[in-house]
C-alpha positions in Angstrom: 31.5 -15.8 -31.9 28.0 -16.9 -32.7 27.9 -19.0 -29.5 28.9 -16.0 -27.4 26.2 -13.9 -29.0 23.6 -16.6 -28.4 24.7 -16.9 -24.7 24.4 -13.1 -24.3 21.0 -13.1 -25.8 19.9 -16.0 -23.5 21.2 -14.1 -20.5 19.3 -11.0 -21.5 16.2 -13.0 -22.1 16.5 -14.6 -18.7 17.0 -11.2 -17.0 13.9 -9.8 -18.8 11.7 -12.7 -17.9 9.3 -12.2 -15.0 10.1 -14.4 -12.0 8.0 -17.5 -11.7 5.5 -17.9 -8.9 7.8 -20.4 -7.3 10.6 -17.8 -7.0 8.2 -15.2 -5.5 6.9 -17.9 -3.1 10.5 -18.7 -2.0 11.4 -15.1 -1.4 8.3 -14.6 0.8 8.8 -17.9 2.5 12.4 -16.9 3.5 11.1 -13.6 4.8 8.4 -15.3 6.8 11.0 -17.7 8.3 13.1 -14.7 9.3 10.2 -13.0 11.0 9.4 -16.1 13.0 13.0 -16.1 14.3 12.8 -12.6 15.7 12.6 -12.1 19.4 9.3 -11.1 21.0 10.8 -7.7 22.2 12.1 -7.0 18.6 8.6 -7.7 17.2 6.9 -5.6 19.8 9.1 -2.5 19.3 8.8 -2.8 15.5 5.1 -3.3 15.8 4.7 -0.3 18.1 6.6 1.9 15.6 4.3 0.6 12.8 1.2 1.5 14.8 2.5 5.0 15.4 3.6 5.4 11.7 0.1 4.3 10.5 -1.2 7.5 12.1 0.2 9.4 9.1 -2.3 7.8 6.8 -5.1 9.5 8.8 -3.0 12.7 9.3 -2.1 13.0 5.6 -5.7 12.3 4.4 -7.2 14.7 7.0 -4.9 17.5 6.1 -5.7 17.1 2.4 -9.5 17.0 3.2 -9.1 20.2 5.3 -7.5 22.1 2.5 -9.6 20.8 -0.5 -13.0 22.1 -1.5 -15.8 19.6 -0.6 -16.5 18.3 -4.1 -17.3 14.9 -5.6 -13.6 14.6 -6.8 -12.1 15.4 -3.4 -11.6 11.8 -2.3 -9.8 11.0 -5.6 -7.0 13.4 -4.3 -7.2 13.0 -0.5 -7.1 9.2 -0.6 -3.5 9.5 -1.8 -2.8 10.6 1.7 -4.0 7.3 3.0 -0.9 5.7 1.4 1.5 7.7 3.6 1.5 5.5 6.6 1.9 2.3 4.6 4.9 3.8 2.7 6.6 4.6 6.0 5.8 1.2 7.5 6.7 -1.0 4.5 9.8 0.9 3.3 10.9 1.3 7.0 10.6 -2.5 7.5 8.3 -2.1 10.4 6.0 -5.0 11.5 2.4 -4.4 10.4 -0.2 -7.0 11.3 -1.9 -7.3 7.9 1.4 -8.1 6.2 1.8 -10.9 8.7 -1.3 -12.6 7.4 0.8 -13.7 4.5 4.6 -14.0 5.3 4.7 -16.2 8.4 1.7 -18.3 7.2 3.8 -19.7 4.3 6.3 -21.5 6.7 3.3 -22.8 8.6 1.6 -24.2 5.4 4.9 -25.7 4.4 5.7 -27.4 7.7 2.3 -27.9 9.4 3.9 -28.3 12.8 2.4 -27.4 16.2 5.6 -25.5 17.1 5.3 -23.4 14.0 1.6 -22.6 14.6 2.5 -21.5 18.2 5.3 -19.3 16.8 2.9 -17.7 14.3 0.3 -17.0 17.0 3.1 -15.5 19.1 4.1 -13.2 16.3 0.4 -12.3 15.5 -0.5 -11.5 19.1 2.7 -9.4 19.8 2.5 -7.4 16.5 -1.2 -6.9 16.8 -1.1 -5.6 20.4 1.9 -3.4 19.6 0.2 -2.0 16.4 -2.9 -1.2 18.4 -1.0 0.5 21.2 0.8 2.6 18.7 -2.5 3.4 16.9 -4.1 4.4 20.3 -1.2 6.7 21.2 -1.1 8.6 17.9 -4.9 8.8 17.9 -5.0 10.2 21.4 -2.4 12.9 20.5 -4.1 14.0 17.3 -7.6 14.1 19.0 -6.8 15.6 22.4 -3.9 18.0 21.8 -3.5 21.3 19.9 -1.0 19.8 17.5 -3.5 20.2 14.7 -6.0 23.0 14.0 -9.7 22.4 15.0 -10.7 22.1 11.3 -8.2 19.3 10.7 -9.2 17.5 13.9 -12.8 17.6 12.7 -11.6 15.8 9.5 -10.0 13.2 11.7 -13.3 12.6 13.5 -15.1 12.4 10.1 -12.7 9.7 8.9 -13.3 7.7 12.1 -17.1 8.0 11.7 -16.8 7.0 8.1 -14.9 3.9 9.1 -17.7 2.9 11.4 -20.4 3.1 8.8 -22.2 -0.2 8.1 -23.1 -3.2 10.3 -20.8 -6.0 11.5 -21.2 -8.0 8.3 -20.5 -5.1 6.0 -17.3 -4.1 7.9 -16.2 -7.7 7.9 -16.7 -8.0 4.2 -14.8 -4.7 3.6 -12.1 -6.1 5.9 -11.8 -9.2 3.6 -11.1 -7.0 0.7 -8.5 -4.9 2.6 -6.7 -8.0 3.9 -6.8 -9.5 0.4 -5.3 -6.4 -1.2 -2.6 -5.9 1.4 -1.5 -9.5 1.2 -1.4 -9.3 -2.6 0.7 -6.2 -2.3 3.2 -8.2 -0.1 3.2 -10.9 -2.8 4.0 -8.3 -5.5 6.8 -6.4 -3.6 9.8 -8.8 -3.6 10.4 -8.3 -7.3 8.8 -5.0 -7.9 12.3 -3.3 -7.7 12.1 0.4 -8.7 8.3 0.2 -8.8 8.0 -0.7 -5.1 6.8 2.7 -4.1 4.1 2.8 -6.9 2.9 -0.7 -6.0 2.4 0.4 -2.4 0.7 3.7 -3.4 -1.6 2.1 -5.9 -2.7 -0.8 -3.8 -3.2 1.2 -0.6 -4.9 4.0 -2.6 -7.4 1.4 -3.8 -8.0 0.2 -0.2 -8.6 3.8 0.9 -10.8 4.8 -2.0 -12.9 1.7 -1.6 -13.4 2.4 2.1 -12.1 -1.2 2.8 -11.6 -1.8 6.5 -7.9 -2.1 7.4 -7.6 -3.0 11.0 -4.6 -0.7 11.9 -5.3 2.3 9.7 -8.9 2.2 10.7 -8.1 1.8 14.3 -6.2 5.1 14.3 -9.2 6.8 12.7 -11.9 5.2 15.0 -9.7 5.6 18.1 -9.4 9.3 17.3 -13.1 9.6 17.0 -13.5 7.9 20.4 -10.8 9.9 22.1 -12.5 13.1 20.9 -15.8 11.9 22.4 -17.6 11.7 19.1 -17.9 7.9 19.4 -17.9 5.4 22.3 -15.1 3.0 22.8 -17.5 0.1 23.0 -18.8 0.9 19.6 -15.3 1.2 18.1 -14.3 -2.2 19.5 -17.5 -4.0 18.7 -18.4 -2.4 15.4 -15.0 -1.9 13.8 -12.1 -3.6 15.5 -13.7 -7.1 15.8 -15.1 -7.4 12.2 -12.2 -5.7 10.6 -9.7 -8.0 12.3 -11.6 -11.1 11.3 -12.0 -9.8 7.7 -8.3 -8.9 7.4 -7.3 -12.4 8.6 -9.7 -14.1 6.2 -8.6 -12.0 3.3 -4.9 -12.4 3.9 -4.7 -16.0 5.0 -7.4 -17.7 2.9 -7.5 -15.7 -0.3 -3.8 -15.0 -0.7 -1.5 -17.2 1.5 -3.5 -20.4 1.2 -4.4 -20.1 -2.5 -0.8 -19.0 -3.6 0.6 -21.9 -1.5 -1.8 -24.3 -3.2 -0.9 -23.1 -6.7 2.8 -23.7 -6.1 2.2 -27.2 -4.6 -0.2 -28.0 -7.4 2.4 -26.9 -9.9 4.8 -29.5 -8.7 7.1 -27.1 -6.8 6.2 -28.1 -3.3 8.8 -30.8 -2.8 11.9 -28.6 -3.4 10.8 -25.3 -1.9 
């Protein structure tokens, strides 16, 4: 009787114990391997859907801004709208480029093969191009049609202009923070269970509130500003897209994927992962 009670207590203790870093690593590694096995067409359509869905971050935030008084605390409320697109993309299992700075990198760090590197580059290029096409489409519709009231469209333009504030180095640095946080979010999600929605909201809210440069969410905003004529396309590509892309890759690959891979290997778990 005592043995059964002890076994039950041990099982309960095991269930309540947070998963080790090795377990989390393994879950993300398997997800990355699955993504690398997907066909190019499947990645493209999923990436296109994600680019379109990310438009709802701008739409939700713009709508909140349009209906809130312009006060110091307004961003504290409206930035919750920034999480909308991420919730749709992540819970809908759509391919978002910044998530892919972590998941497919782990198989590459594990195997270090040229074929895996080429496969990662294939995934990155396809998903990034598809995301940007989706972002361009939703930005054009929001800026050039009557789907939204003029006041709301003006808020979209303001968001795009805000994303363009700062020089190349500043936006790159902001992009590092954004890539870092999004990759950390991906690391947290496998065992977040019922807290998944809150993890997504809190991390992406911080990205929005900090004005950190997320390449896809920011592309929607800056593309809308360019489509409306408030900004030039050359400025958007040179001043936002290029530095944000570089920053997101640095933040996701170096600060999360590489460091978390290193901690697992250093902890003696590399040989049986």
